[in-house]
C-alpha positions as a printed Julia matrix, in Angstrom:
75×3 Matrix{Float64}:
 -15.77  24.54  -17.68
 -17.68  23.16  -14.75
 -16.5   24.35  -11.27
 -17.19  21.67   -8.6
 -18.12  22.69   -5.09
 -16.43  20.56   -2.36
 -18.8   18.88   -0.06
 -18.88  20.24    3.64
 -18.03  16.71    4.93
 -14.45  15.35    5.06
 -13.55  14.31    1.55
 -10.62  13.58   -0.73
 -10.16  13.89   -4.47
  -9.13  10.8    -6.32
  -7.21  11.26   -9.53
  -6.72   8.13  -11.87
  -4.76   7.84  -15.18
  -5.15   4.64  -17.22
  -2.08   3.17  -19.02
  -1.98   4.53  -22.65
  -4.36   7.35  -22.1
  -3.53  11.11  -21.38
  -6.74  11.76  -19.65
  -6.56  12.38  -15.83
 -10.1   12.37  -14.5
 -10.93  12.71  -10.86
 -13.69  12.01   -8.47
 -14.43  13.54   -4.97
 -14.8   10.84   -2.36
 -16.45  11.51    0.91
 -14.27   9.55    3.54
 -12.66  10.11    6.78
  -9.05   9.11    5.91
  -7.14   9.07    2.61
  -6.95   5.33    2.95
 -10.63   4.9     3.24
 -11.15   7.11    0.17
  -8.81   4.92   -1.92
 -10.5    1.81   -0.55
 -13.95   3.14   -1.57
 -12.71   4.25   -5.09
 -10.73   1.21   -6.2
 -13.88  -1.12   -6.54
 -15.41   1.54   -9.03
 -12.63   0.99  -11.63
 -13.61  -1.33  -14.64
 -12.17  -4.88  -14.58
  -8.69  -5.27  -15.95
  -8.19  -1.52  -15.47
  -4.49  -0.66  -15.29
  -2.97   2.72  -14.33
  -2.09   5.08  -11.41
  -4.46   6.39   -8.71
  -3.59   9.43   -6.57
  -5.47  10.66   -3.5
  -5.09  14.26   -2.32
  -6.98  16.9    -0.36
  -7.87  20.52   -0.7
  -4.78  21.69    1.09
  -2.66  20.05   -1.51
  -4.82  21.07   -4.27
  -3.45  18.72   -7.06
  -2.04  15.34   -7.2
   1.02  16.51   -8.8
   2.04  18.33   -5.6
   2.71  14.99   -3.96
  -0.34  13.0    -3.25
  -1.18  11.75    0.16
  -1.44   8.15   -1.3
  -0.53   6.72   -4.69
  -1.18   3.21   -6.05
  -0.44   1.42   -9.2
  -3.31  -0.84  -10.26
  -3.26  -3.68  -12.53
  -1.62  -7.02  -13.18
């Protein structure tokens, strides 16, 4: 398992789960606020992607602990 070192800059972790998938990948986004991290992340999703997106920080540690932001994406 690869251990990711968090950047020194202000950042957030964005976890996303597509409808019908059990995978829960995440990306680290360098951003000043959780809202900015979400705004920067959403355009990276493929067209017609549907699922949930959660933003959390190092203090929370994991999106299951109550994310700072959560959004449902899709039509």
